mmCIF file of the N, C-alpha and C atoms, coordinates in Angstrom:
data_MODEL
# 
_entry.id   MODEL 
# 
loop_
_atom_site.group_PDB 
_atom_site.id 
_atom_site.type_symbol 
_atom_site.label_atom_id 
_atom_site.label_alt_id 
_atom_site.label_comp_id 
_atom_site.label_asym_id 
_atom_site.label_entity_id 
_atom_site.label_seq_id 
_atom_site.pdbx_PDB_ins_code 
_atom_site.Cartn_x 
_atom_site.Cartn_y 
_atom_site.Cartn_z 
_atom_site.occupancy 
_atom_site.B_iso_or_equiv 
_atom_site.pdbx_formal_charge 
_atom_site.auth_seq_id 
_atom_site.auth_comp_id 
_atom_site.auth_asym_id 
_atom_site.auth_atom_id 
_atom_site.pdbx_PDB_model_num 
ATOM 1   N N  . MET A 1 1  ? 106.244 84.909  120.483 1.00 0.00 ? 1  MET A N  1 
ATOM 2   C CA . MET A 1 1  ? 107.546 84.396  120.145 1.00 0.00 ? 1  MET A CA 1 
ATOM 3   C C  . MET A 1 1  ? 107.907 84.726  118.689 1.00 0.00 ? 1  MET A C  1 
ATOM 4   N N  . ILE A 1 2  ? 106.927 84.629  117.808 1.00 0.00 ? 2  ILE A N  1 
ATOM 5   C CA . ILE A 1 2  ? 107.178 84.936  116.403 1.00 0.00 ? 2  ILE A CA 1 
ATOM 6   C C  . ILE A 1 2  ? 107.531 86.407  116.243 1.00 0.00 ? 2  ILE A C  1 
ATOM 7   N N  . ASN A 1 3  ? 106.923 87.257  117.060 1.00 0.00 ? 3  ASN A N  1 
ATOM 8   C CA . ASN A 1 3  ? 107.213 88.685  117.016 1.00 0.00 ? 3  ASN A CA 1 
ATOM 9   C C  . ASN A 1 3  ? 108.678 88.958  117.356 1.00 0.00 ? 3  ASN A C  1 
ATOM 10  N N  . ARG A 1 4  ? 109.182 88.265  118.352 1.00 0.00 ? 4  ARG A N  1 
ATOM 11  C CA . ARG A 1 4  ? 110.586 88.468  118.753 1.00 0.00 ? 4  ARG A CA 1 
ATOM 12  C C  . ARG A 1 4  ? 111.552 87.926  117.714 1.00 0.00 ? 4  ARG A C  1 
ATOM 13  N N  . ILE A 1 5  ? 111.218 86.797  117.110 1.00 0.00 ? 5  ILE A N  1 
ATOM 14  C CA . ILE A 1 5  ? 112.073 86.240  116.064 1.00 0.00 ? 5  ILE A CA 1 
ATOM 15  C C  . ILE A 1 5  ? 112.088 87.176  114.854 1.00 0.00 ? 5  ILE A C  1 
ATOM 16  N N  . GLY A 1 6  ? 110.929 87.732  114.519 1.00 0.00 ? 6  GLY A N  1 
ATOM 17  C CA . GLY A 1 6  ? 110.853 88.689  113.419 1.00 0.00 ? 6  GLY A CA 1 
ATOM 18  C C  . GLY A 1 6  ? 111.661 89.937  113.690 1.00 0.00 ? 6  GLY A C  1 
ATOM 19  N N  . MET A 1 7  ? 111.603 90.415  114.926 1.00 0.00 ? 7  MET A N  1 
ATOM 20  C CA . MET A 1 7  ? 112.372 91.608  115.298 1.00 0.00 ? 7  MET A CA 1 
ATOM 21  C C  . MET A 1 7  ? 113.873 91.312  115.213 1.00 0.00 ? 7  MET A C  1 
ATOM 22  N N  . ALA A 1 8  ? 114.296 90.145  115.684 1.00 0.00 ? 8  ALA A N  1 
ATOM 23  C CA . ALA A 1 8  ? 115.711 89.771  115.609 1.00 0.00 ? 8  ALA A CA 1 
ATOM 24  C C  . ALA A 1 8  ? 116.155 89.629  114.156 1.00 0.00 ? 8  ALA A C  1 
ATOM 25  N N  . ALA A 1 9  ? 115.293 89.070  113.318 1.00 0.00 ? 9  ALA A N  1 
ATOM 26  C CA . ALA A 1 9  ? 115.623 88.931  111.903 1.00 0.00 ? 9  ALA A CA 1 
ATOM 27  C C  . ALA A 1 9  ? 115.754 90.298  111.232 1.00 0.00 ? 9  ALA A C  1 
ATOM 28  N N  . LEU A 1 10 ? 114.882 91.225  111.586 1.00 0.00 ? 10 LEU A N  1 
ATOM 29  C CA . LEU A 1 10 ? 114.987 92.577  111.032 1.00 0.00 ? 10 LEU A CA 1 
ATOM 30  C C  . LEU A 1 10 ? 116.300 93.244  111.427 1.00 0.00 ? 10 LEU A C  1 
ATOM 31  N N  . TRP A 1 11 ? 116.724 93.034  112.676 1.00 0.00 ? 11 TRP A N  1 
ATOM 32  C CA . TRP A 1 11 ? 118.010 93.587  113.111 1.00 0.00 ? 11 TRP A CA 1 
ATOM 33  C C  . TRP A 1 11 ? 119.159 92.971  112.314 1.00 0.00 ? 11 TRP A C  1 
ATOM 34  N N  . LEU A 1 12 ? 119.146 91.658  112.142 1.00 0.00 ? 12 LEU A N  1 
ATOM 35  C CA . LEU A 1 12 ? 120.236 90.992  111.421 1.00 0.00 ? 12 LEU A CA 1 
ATOM 36  C C  . LEU A 1 12 ? 120.267 91.394  109.948 1.00 0.00 ? 12 LEU A C  1 
ATOM 37  N N  . PHE A 1 13 ? 119.092 91.436  109.311 1.00 0.00 ? 13 PHE A N  1 
ATOM 38  C CA . PHE A 1 13 ? 119.046 91.860  107.913 1.00 0.00 ? 13 PHE A CA 1 
ATOM 39  C C  . PHE A 1 13 ? 119.448 93.318  107.772 1.00 0.00 ? 13 PHE A C  1 
ATOM 40  N N  . GLY A 1 14 ? 119.081 94.163  108.715 1.00 0.00 ? 14 GLY A N  1 
ATOM 41  C CA . GLY A 1 14 ? 119.479 95.562  108.672 1.00 0.00 ? 14 GLY A CA 1 
ATOM 42  C C  . GLY A 1 14 ? 120.987 95.727  108.752 1.00 0.00 ? 14 GLY A C  1 
ATOM 43  N N  . LEU A 1 15 ? 121.609 94.982  109.659 1.00 0.00 ? 15 LEU A N  1 
ATOM 44  C CA . LEU A 1 15 ? 123.073 95.034  109.758 1.00 0.00 ? 15 LEU A CA 1 
ATOM 45  C C  . LEU A 1 15 ? 123.734 94.491  108.497 1.00 0.00 ? 15 LEU A C  1 
ATOM 46  N N  . THR A 1 16 ? 123.141 93.463  107.900 1.00 0.00 ? 16 THR A N  1 
ATOM 47  C CA . THR A 1 16 ? 123.672 92.909  106.654 1.00 0.00 ? 16 THR A CA 1 
ATOM 48  C C  . THR A 1 16 ? 123.566 93.926  105.521 1.00 0.00 ? 16 THR A C  1 
ATOM 49  N N  . PHE A 1 17 ? 122.460 94.639  105.457 1.00 0.00 ? 17 PHE A N  1 
ATOM 50  C CA . PHE A 1 17 ? 122.301 95.654  104.424 1.00 0.00 ? 17 PHE A CA 1 
ATOM 51  C C  . PHE A 1 17 ? 123.309 96.787  104.605 1.00 0.00 ? 17 PHE A C  1 
ATOM 52  N N  . VAL A 1 18 ? 123.543 97.207  105.828 1.00 0.00 ? 18 VAL A N  1 
ATOM 53  C CA . VAL A 1 18 ? 124.531 98.263  106.069 1.00 0.00 ? 18 VAL A CA 1 
ATOM 54  C C  . VAL A 1 18 ? 125.926 97.780  105.679 1.00 0.00 ? 18 VAL A C  1 
ATOM 55  N N  . PHE A 1 19 ? 126.263 96.538  106.046 1.00 0.00 ? 19 PHE A N  1 
ATOM 56  C CA . PHE A 1 19 ? 127.562 95.975  105.675 1.00 0.00 ? 19 PHE A CA 1 
ATOM 57  C C  . PHE A 1 19 ? 127.716 95.916  104.157 1.00 0.00 ? 19 PHE A C  1 
ATOM 58  N N  . ALA A 1 20 ? 126.674 95.473  103.458 1.00 0.00 ? 20 ALA A N  1 
ATOM 59  C CA . ALA A 1 20 ? 126.732 95.393  101.996 1.00 0.00 ? 20 ALA A CA 1 
ATOM 60  C C  . ALA A 1 20 ? 126.847 96.782  101.375 1.00 0.00 ? 20 ALA A C  1 
ATOM 61  N N  . ALA A 1 21 ? 126.174 97.767  101.942 1.00 0.00 ? 21 ALA A N  1 
ATOM 62  C CA . ALA A 1 21 ? 126.234 99.122  101.397 1.00 0.00 ? 21 ALA A CA 1 
ATOM 63  C C  . ALA A 1 21 ? 127.606 99.747  101.596 1.00 0.00 ? 21 ALA A C  1 
ATOM 64  N N  . ILE A 1 22 ? 128.221 99.487  102.741 1.00 0.00 ? 22 ILE A N  1 
ATOM 65  C CA . ILE A 1 22 ? 129.549 100.050 102.997 1.00 0.00 ? 22 ILE A CA 1 
ATOM 66  C C  . ILE A 1 22 ? 130.592 99.408  102.093 1.00 0.00 ? 22 ILE A C  1 
ATOM 67  N N  . ASN A 1 23 ? 130.473 98.109  101.861 1.00 0.00 ? 23 ASN A N  1 
ATOM 68  C CA . ASN A 1 23 ? 131.469 97.369  101.087 1.00 0.00 ? 23 ASN A CA 1 
ATOM 69  C C  . ASN A 1 23 ? 131.033 97.085  99.657  1.00 0.00 ? 23 ASN A C  1 
ATOM 70  N N  . LYS A 1 24 ? 130.207 97.923  99.082  1.00 0.00 ? 24 LYS A N  1 
ATOM 71  C CA . LYS A 1 24 ? 129.632 97.631  97.779  1.00 0.00 ? 24 LYS A CA 1 
ATOM 72  C C  . LYS A 1 24 ? 130.650 97.606  96.640  1.00 0.00 ? 24 LYS A C  1 
ATOM 73  N N  . ASN A 1 25 ? 131.791 98.227  96.806  1.00 0.00 ? 25 ASN A N  1 
ATOM 74  C CA . ASN A 1 25 ? 132.786 98.252  95.741  1.00 0.00 ? 25 ASN A CA 1 
ATOM 75  C C  . ASN A 1 25 ? 133.900 97.228  95.933  1.00 0.00 ? 25 ASN A C  1 
ATOM 76  N N  . ASP A 1 26 ? 133.788 96.377  96.929  1.00 0.00 ? 26 ASP A N  1 
ATOM 77  C CA . ASP A 1 26 ? 134.781 95.330  97.128  1.00 0.00 ? 26 ASP A CA 1 
ATOM 78  C C  . ASP A 1 26 ? 134.592 94.230  96.089  1.00 0.00 ? 26 ASP A C  1 
ATOM 79  N N  . PRO A 1 27 ? 135.672 93.528  95.748  1.00 0.00 ? 27 PRO A N  1 
ATOM 80  C CA . PRO A 1 27 ? 135.579 92.511  94.689  1.00 0.00 ? 27 PRO A CA 1 
ATOM 81  C C  . PRO A 1 27 ? 134.586 91.385  94.966  1.00 0.00 ? 27 PRO A C  1 
ATOM 82  N N  . TYR A 1 28 ? 134.386 91.017  96.215  1.00 0.00 ? 28 TYR A N  1 
ATOM 83  C CA . TYR A 1 28 ? 133.471 89.913  96.493  1.00 0.00 ? 28 TYR A CA 1 
ATOM 84  C C  . TYR A 1 28 ? 132.015 90.322  96.382  1.00 0.00 ? 28 TYR A C  1 
ATOM 85  N N  . LEU A 1 29 ? 131.726 91.599  96.252  1.00 0.00 ? 29 LEU A N  1 
ATOM 86  C CA . LEU A 1 29 ? 130.359 92.076  96.039  1.00 0.00 ? 29 LEU A CA 1 
ATOM 87  C C  . LEU A 1 29 ? 130.200 92.694  94.651  1.00 0.00 ? 29 LEU A C  1 
ATOM 88  N N  . ILE A 1 30 ? 130.959 92.176  93.678  1.00 0.00 ? 30 ILE A N  1 
ATOM 89  C CA . ILE A 1 30 ? 130.910 92.739  92.326  1.00 0.00 ? 30 ILE A CA 1 
ATOM 90  C C  . ILE A 1 30 ? 129.525 92.611  91.704  1.00 0.00 ? 30 ILE A C  1 
ATOM 91  N N  . ALA A 1 31 ? 128.760 91.598  92.109  1.00 0.00 ? 31 ALA A N  1 
ATOM 92  C CA . ALA A 1 31 ? 127.409 91.426  91.566  1.00 0.00 ? 31 ALA A CA 1 
ATOM 93  C C  . ALA A 1 31 ? 126.452 92.501  92.075  1.00 0.00 ? 31 ALA A C  1 
ATOM 94  N N  . LEU A 1 32 ? 126.840 93.223  93.104  1.00 0.00 ? 32 LEU A N  1 
ATOM 95  C CA . LEU A 1 32 ? 125.973 94.252  93.684  1.00 0.00 ? 32 LEU A CA 1 
ATOM 96  C C  . LEU A 1 32 ? 126.044 95.564  92.911  1.00 0.00 ? 32 LEU A C  1 
ATOM 97  N N  . ARG A 1 33 ? 127.027 95.730  92.081  1.00 0.00 ? 33 ARG A N  1 
ATOM 98  C CA . ARG A 1 33 ? 127.173 96.987  91.339  1.00 0.00 ? 33 ARG A CA 1 
ATOM 99  C C  . ARG A 1 33 ? 126.054 97.151  90.323  1.00 0.00 ? 33 ARG A C  1 
ATOM 100 N N  . GLY A 1 34 ? 125.727 98.377  90.015  1.00 0.00 ? 34 GLY A N  1 
ATOM 101 C CA . GLY A 1 34 ? 124.688 98.666  89.026  1.00 0.00 ? 34 GLY A CA 1 
ATOM 102 C C  . GLY A 1 34 ? 123.291 98.477  89.590  1.00 0.00 ? 34 GLY A C  1 
ATOM 103 N N  . PRO A 1 35 ? 122.529 97.533  89.031  1.00 0.00 ? 35 PRO A N  1 
ATOM 104 C CA . PRO A 1 35 ? 121.152 97.337  89.493  1.00 0.00 ? 35 PRO A CA 1 
ATOM 105 C C  . PRO A 1 35 ? 121.071 96.862  90.944  1.00 0.00 ? 35 PRO A C  1 
ATOM 106 N N  . GLY A 1 36 ? 122.092 96.222  91.423  1.00 0.00 ? 36 GLY A N  1 
ATOM 107 C CA . GLY A 1 36 ? 122.106 95.775  92.820  1.00 0.00 ? 36 GLY A CA 1 
ATOM 108 C C  . GLY A 1 36 ? 122.072 96.941  93.788  1.00 0.00 ? 36 GLY A C  1 
ATOM 109 N N  . ASN A 1 37 ? 122.763 98.017  93.449  1.00 0.00 ? 37 ASN A N  1 
ATOM 110 C CA . ASN A 1 37 ? 122.738 99.214  94.295  1.00 0.00 ? 37 ASN A CA 1 
ATOM 111 C C  . ASN A 1 37 ? 121.346 99.826  94.340  1.00 0.00 ? 37 ASN A C  1 
ATOM 112 N N  . ILE A 1 38 ? 120.691 99.838  93.191  1.00 0.00 ? 38 ILE A N  1 
ATOM 113 C CA . ILE A 1 38 ? 119.333 100.382 93.143  1.00 0.00 ? 38 ILE A CA 1 
ATOM 114 C C  . ILE A 1 38 ? 118.395 99.523  93.974  1.00 0.00 ? 38 ILE A C  1 
ATOM 115 N N  . MET A 1 39 ? 118.522 98.208  93.866  1.00 0.00 ? 39 MET A N  1 
ATOM 116 C CA . MET A 1 39 ? 117.668 97.310  94.633  1.00 0.00 ? 39 MET A CA 1 
ATOM 117 C C  . MET A 1 39 ? 117.935 97.436  96.134  1.00 0.00 ? 39 MET A C  1 
ATOM 118 N N  . LEU A 1 40 ? 119.185 97.617  96.512  1.00 0.00 ? 40 LEU A N  1 
ATOM 119 C CA . LEU A 1 40 ? 119.529 97.814  97.919  1.00 0.00 ? 40 LEU A CA 1 
ATOM 120 C C  . LEU A 1 40 ? 118.870 99.080  98.456  1.00 0.00 ? 40 LEU A C  1 
ATOM 121 N N  . PHE A 1 41 ? 118.912 100.137 97.680  1.00 0.00 ? 41 PHE A N  1 
ATOM 122 C CA . PHE A 1 41 ? 118.280 101.396 98.079  1.00 0.00 ? 41 PHE A CA 1 
ATOM 123 C C  . PHE A 1 41 ? 116.765 101.247 98.178  1.00 0.00 ? 41 PHE A C  1 
ATOM 124 N N  . VAL A 1 42 ? 116.150 100.668 97.162  1.00 0.00 ? 42 VAL A N  1 
ATOM 125 C CA . VAL A 1 42 ? 114.693 100.519 97.133  1.00 0.00 ? 42 VAL A CA 1 
ATOM 126 C C  . VAL A 1 42 ? 114.221 99.616  98.268  1.00 0.00 ? 42 VAL A C  1 
ATOM 127 N N  . ALA A 1 43 ? 114.937 98.526  98.507  1.00 0.00 ? 43 ALA A N  1 
ATOM 128 C CA . ALA A 1 43 ? 114.549 97.604  99.577  1.00 0.00 ? 43 ALA A CA 1 
ATOM 129 C C  . ALA A 1 43 ? 114.639 98.274  100.943 1.00 0.00 ? 43 ALA A C  1 
ATOM 130 N N  . SER A 1 44 ? 115.699 99.042  101.178 1.00 0.00 ? 44 SER A N  1 
ATOM 131 C CA . SER A 1 44 ? 115.827 99.699  102.479 1.00 0.00 ? 44 SER A CA 1 
ATOM 132 C C  . SER A 1 44 ? 114.752 100.757 102.683 1.00 0.00 ? 44 SER A C  1 
ATOM 133 N N  . VAL A 1 45 ? 114.405 101.491 101.634 1.00 0.00 ? 45 VAL A N  1 
ATOM 134 C CA . VAL A 1 45 ? 113.343 102.494 101.752 1.00 0.00 ? 45 VAL A CA 1 
ATOM 135 C C  . VAL A 1 45 ? 111.995 101.811 101.991 1.00 0.00 ? 45 VAL A C  1 
ATOM 136 N N  . CYS A 1 46 ? 111.736 100.703 101.299 1.00 0.00 ? 46 CYS A N  1 
ATOM 137 C CA . CYS A 1 46 ? 110.473 99.973  101.497 1.00 0.00 ? 46 CYS A CA 1 
ATOM 138 C C  . CYS A 1 46 ? 110.361 99.422  102.915 1.00 0.00 ? 46 CYS A C  1 
ATOM 139 N N  . VAL A 1 47 ? 111.457 98.918  103.459 1.00 0.00 ? 47 VAL A N  1 
ATOM 140 C CA . VAL A 1 47 ? 111.423 98.394  104.824 1.00 0.00 ? 47 VAL A CA 1 
ATOM 141 C C  . VAL A 1 47 ? 111.199 99.527  105.823 1.00 0.00 ? 47 VAL A C  1 
ATOM 142 N N  . VAL A 1 48 ? 111.815 100.676 105.607 1.00 0.00 ? 48 VAL A N  1 
ATOM 143 C CA . VAL A 1 48 ? 111.597 101.821 106.501 1.00 0.00 ? 48 VAL A CA 1 
ATOM 144 C C  . VAL A 1 48 ? 110.131 102.239 106.476 1.00 0.00 ? 48 VAL A C  1 
ATOM 145 N N  . ILE A 1 49 ? 109.550 102.310 105.304 1.00 0.00 ? 49 ILE A N  1 
ATOM 146 C CA . ILE A 1 49 ? 108.134 102.682 105.194 1.00 0.00 ? 49 ILE A CA 1 
ATOM 147 C C  . ILE A 1 49 ? 107.256 101.645 105.892 1.00 0.00 ? 49 ILE A C  1 
ATOM 148 N N  . ALA A 1 50 ? 107.561 100.358 105.688 1.00 0.00 ? 50 ALA A N  1 
ATOM 149 C CA . ALA A 1 50 ? 106.768 99.298  106.326 1.00 0.00 ? 50 ALA A CA 1 
ATOM 150 C C  . ALA A 1 50 ? 106.910 99.336  107.843 1.00 0.00 ? 50 ALA A C  1 
ATOM 151 N N  . LEU A 1 51 ? 108.111 99.593  108.349 1.00 0.00 ? 51 LEU A N  1 
ATOM 152 C CA . LEU A 1 51 ? 108.307 99.670  109.796 1.00 0.00 ? 51 LEU A CA 1 
ATOM 153 C C  . LEU A 1 51 ? 107.539 100.836 110.405 1.00 0.00 ? 51 LEU A C  1 
ATOM 154 N N  . ILE A 1 52 ? 107.547 101.964 109.729 1.00 0.00 ? 52 ILE A N  1 
ATOM 155 C CA . ILE A 1 52 ? 106.819 103.126 110.246 1.00 0.00 ? 52 ILE A CA 1 
ATOM 156 C C  . ILE A 1 52 ? 105.315 102.866 110.213 1.00 0.00 ? 52 ILE A C  1 
ATOM 157 N N  . ARG A 1 53 ? 104.839 102.243 109.138 1.00 0.00 ? 53 ARG A N  1 
ATOM 158 C CA . ARG A 1 53 ? 103.402 101.950 109.052 1.00 0.00 ? 53 ARG A CA 1 
ATOM 159 C C  . ARG A 1 53 ? 102.962 100.912 110.080 1.00 0.00 ? 53 ARG A C  1 
ATOM 160 N N  . CYS A 1 54 ? 103.845 99.981  110.420 1.00 0.00 ? 54 CYS A N  1 
ATOM 161 C CA . CYS A 1 54 ? 103.495 98.956  111.415 1.00 0.00 ? 54 CYS A CA 1 
ATOM 162 C C  . CYS A 1 54 ? 103.599 99.470  112.842 1.00 0.00 ? 54 CYS A C  1 
ATOM 163 N N  . GLY A 1 55 ? 104.102 100.667 113.021 1.00 0.00 ? 55 GLY A N  1 
ATOM 164 C CA . GLY A 1 55 ? 104.119 101.285 114.335 1.00 0.00 ? 55 GLY A CA 1 
ATOM 165 C C  . GLY A 1 55 ? 105.400 101.087 115.124 1.00 0.00 ? 55 GLY A C  1 
ATOM 166 N N  . TYR A 1 56 ? 106.476 100.675 114.471 1.00 0.00 ? 56 TYR A N  1 
ATOM 167 C CA . TYR A 1 56 ? 107.726 100.488 115.190 1.00 0.00 ? 56 TYR A CA 1 
ATOM 168 C C  . TYR A 1 56 ? 108.293 101.806 115.685 1.00 0.00 ? 56 TYR A C  1 
ATOM 169 N N  . TRP A 1 57 ? 107.973 102.900 115.026 1.00 0.00 ? 57 TRP A N  1 
ATOM 170 C CA . TRP A 1 57 ? 108.502 104.191 115.438 1.00 0.00 ? 57 TRP A CA 1 
ATOM 171 C C  . TRP A 1 57 ? 107.860 104.658 116.738 1.00 0.00 ? 57 TRP A C  1 
ATOM 172 N N  . ARG A 1 58 ? 106.579 104.362 116.941 1.00 0.00 ? 58 ARG A N  1 
ATOM 173 C CA . ARG A 1 58 ? 105.868 104.860 118.113 1.00 0.00 ? 58 ARG A CA 1 
ATOM 174 C C  . ARG A 1 58 ? 105.753 103.841 119.238 1.00 0.00 ? 58 ARG A C  1 
ATOM 175 N N  . SER A 1 59 ? 105.332 102.637 118.915 1.00 0.00 ? 59 SER A N  1 
ATOM 176 C CA . SER A 1 59 ? 104.918 101.713 119.971 1.00 0.00 ? 59 SER A CA 1 
ATOM 177 C C  . SER A 1 59 ? 106.036 100.831 120.517 1.00 0.00 ? 59 SER A C  1 
ATOM 178 N N  . GLN A 1 60 ? 107.146 100.694 119.842 1.00 0.00 ? 60 GLN A N  1 
ATOM 179 C CA . GLN A 1 60 ? 108.197 99.776  120.283 1.00 0.00 ? 60 GLN A CA 1 
ATOM 180 C C  . GLN A 1 60 ? 109.242 100.434 121.172 1.00 0.00 ? 60 GLN A C  1 
ATOM 181 N N  . GLY A 1 61 ? 109.105 101.692 121.449 1.00 0.00 ? 61 GLY A N  1 
ATOM 182 C CA . GLY A 1 61 ? 110.067 102.375 122.318 1.00 0.00 ? 61 GLY A CA 1 
ATOM 183 C C  . GLY A 1 61 ? 111.361 102.690 121.592 1.00 0.00 ? 61 GLY A C  1 
ATOM 184 N N  . ILE A 1 62 ? 112.437 102.737 122.347 1.00 0.00 ? 62 ILE A N  1 
ATOM 185 C CA . ILE A 1 62 ? 113.732 103.112 121.784 1.00 0.00 ? 62 ILE A CA 1 
ATOM 186 C C  . ILE A 1 62 ? 114.267 102.043 120.834 1.00 0.00 ? 62 ILE A C  1 
ATOM 187 N N  . ALA A 1 63 ? 113.959 100.785 121.093 1.00 0.00 ? 63 ALA A N  1 
ATOM 188 C CA . ALA A 1 63 ? 114.424 99.711  120.212 1.00 0.00 ? 63 ALA A CA 1 
ATOM 189 C C  . ALA A 1 63 ? 113.778 99.830  118.828 1.00 0.00 ? 63 ALA A C  1 
ATOM 190 N N  . GLY A 1 64 ? 112.512 100.192 118.774 1.00 0.00 ? 64 GLY A N  1 
ATOM 191 C CA . GLY A 1 64 ? 111.837 100.365 117.492 1.00 0.00 ? 64 GLY A CA 1 
ATOM 192 C C  . GLY A 1 64 ? 112.388 101.547 116.719 1.00 0.00 ? 64 GLY A C  1 
ATOM 193 N N  . LYS A 1 65 ? 112.679 102.622 117.421 1.00 0.00 ? 65 LYS A N  1 
ATOM 194 C CA . LYS A 1 65 ? 113.251 103.800 116.768 1.00 0.00 ? 65 LYS A CA 1 
ATOM 195 C C  . LYS A 1 65 ? 114.656 103.504 116.241 1.00 0.00 ? 65 LYS A C  1 
ATOM 196 N N  . MET A 1 66 ? 115.429 102.756 117.025 1.00 0.00 ? 66 MET A N  1 
ATOM 197 C CA . MET A 1 66 ? 116.778 102.404 116.576 1.00 0.00 ? 66 MET A CA 1 
ATOM 198 C C  . MET A 1 66 ? 116.729 101.459 115.368 1.00 0.00 ? 66 MET A C  1 
ATOM 199 N N  . LEU A 1 67 ? 115.719 100.589 115.325 1.00 0.00 ? 67 LEU A N  1 
ATOM 200 C CA . LEU A 1 67 ? 115.564 99.687  114.184 1.00 0.00 ? 67 LEU A CA 1 
ATOM 201 C C  . LEU A 1 67 ? 115.228 100.472 112.920 1.00 0.00 ? 67 LEU A C  1 
ATOM 202 N N  . VAL A 1 68 ? 114.350 101.434 113.031 1.00 0.00 ? 68 VAL A N  1 
ATOM 203 C CA . VAL A 1 68 ? 114.021 102.265 111.869 1.00 0.00 ? 68 VAL A CA 1 
ATOM 204 C C  . VAL A 1 68 ? 115.250 103.054 111.424 1.00 0.00 ? 68 VAL A C  1 
ATOM 205 N N  . LEU A 1 69 ? 115.993 103.599 112.364 1.00 0.00 ? 69 LEU A N  1 
ATOM 206 C CA . LEU A 1 69 ? 117.209 104.341 112.006 1.00 0.00 ? 69 LEU A CA 1 
ATOM 207 C C  . LEU A 1 69 ? 118.269 103.435 111.398 1.00 0.00 ? 69 LEU A C  1 
ATOM 208 N N  . LEU A 1 70 ? 118.354 102.192 111.857 1.00 0.00 ? 70 LEU A N  1 
ATOM 209 C CA . LEU A 1 70 ? 119.293 101.237 111.265 1.00 0.00 ? 70 LEU A CA 1 
ATOM 210 C C  . LEU A 1 70 ? 118.961 101.002 109.799 1.00 0.00 ? 70 LEU A C  1 
ATOM 211 N N  . TRP A 1 71 ? 117.674 100.879 109.494 1.00 0.00 ? 71 TRP A N  1 
ATOM 212 C CA . TRP A 1 71 ? 117.279 100.650 108.111 1.00 0.00 ? 71 TRP A CA 1 
ATOM 213 C C  . TRP A 1 71 ? 117.414 101.915 107.260 1.00 0.00 ? 71 TRP A C  1 
ATOM 214 N N  . CYS A 1 72 ? 117.578 103.070 107.885 1.00 0.00 ? 72 CYS A N  1 
ATOM 215 C CA . CYS A 1 72 ? 117.843 104.299 107.126 1.00 0.00 ? 72 CYS A CA 1 
ATOM 216 C C  . CYS A 1 72 ? 119.324 104.412 106.744 1.00 0.00 ? 72 CYS A C  1 
ATOM 217 N N  . LEU A 1 73 ? 120.189 103.664 107.377 1.00 0.00 ? 73 LEU A N  1 
ATOM 218 C CA . LEU A 1 73 ? 121.633 103.775 107.158 1.00 0.00 ? 73 LEU A CA 1 
ATOM 219 C C  . LEU A 1 73 ? 122.151 103.249 105.812 1.00 0.00 ? 73 LEU A C  1 
ATOM 220 N N  . PRO A 1 74 ? 121.593 102.207 105.200 1.00 0.00 ? 74 PRO A N  1 
ATOM 221 C CA . PRO A 1 74 ? 122.184 101.720 103.947 1.00 0.00 ? 74 PRO A CA 1 
ATOM 222 C C  . PRO A 1 74 ? 122.258 102.766 102.837 1.00 0.00 ? 74 PRO A C  1 
ATOM 223 N N  . SER A 1 75 ? 121.265 103.627 102.735 1.00 0.00 ? 75 SER A N  1 
ATOM 224 C CA . SER A 1 75 ? 121.276 104.620 101.662 1.00 0.00 ? 75 SER A CA 1 
ATOM 225 C C  . SER A 1 75 ? 122.453 105.589 101.771 1.00 0.00 ? 75 SER A C  1 
ATOM 226 N N  . PRO A 1 76 ? 122.681 106.243 102.920 1.00 0.00 ? 76 PRO A N  1 
ATOM 227 C CA . PRO A 1 76 ? 123.850 107.113 102.995 1.00 0.00 ? 76 PRO A CA 1 
ATOM 228 C C  . PRO A 1 76 ? 125.171 106.341 103.035 1.00 0.00 ? 76 PRO A C  1 
ATOM 229 N N  . SER A 1 77 ? 125.141 105.087 103.427 1.00 0.00 ? 77 SER A N  1 
ATOM 230 C CA . SER A 1 77 ? 126.371 104.294 103.489 1.00 0.00 ? 77 SER A CA 1 
ATOM 231 C C  . SER A 1 77 ? 126.909 103.986 102.103 1.00 0.00 ? 77 SER A C  1 
ATOM 232 N N  . MET A 1 78 ? 126.049 104.006 101.114 1.00 0.00 ? 78 MET A N  1 
ATOM 233 C CA . MET A 1 78 ? 126.510 103.730 99.753  1.00 0.00 ? 78 MET A CA 1 
ATOM 234 C C  . MET A 1 78 ? 127.314 104.888 99.169  1.00 0.00 ? 78 MET A C  1 
ATOM 235 N N  . LEU A 1 79 ? 127.209 106.049 99.767  1.00 0.00 ? 79 LEU A N  1 
ATOM 236 C CA . LEU A 1 79 ? 127.969 107.207 99.261  1.00 0.00 ? 79 LEU A CA 1 
ATOM 237 C C  . LEU A 1 79 ? 129.416 107.042 99.608  1.00 0.00 ? 79 LEU A C  1 
# 
């Protein structure tokens, strides 16, 4: 059960990171500018590395691969 809750949390946080990366220049995310952008990038890269090391790319099937790809999206979304 904890595994499923963790997987759901990773999906929700991944979507939140993509939303924050897309809207990083909006006035309500003014605190994200500068060092916040760097932290968003570093955090997403660290999560991708952790997901690959934990085996989400191989053992979780298509859902695991989609989760890893979701966490790859914040970096290009900031452009």
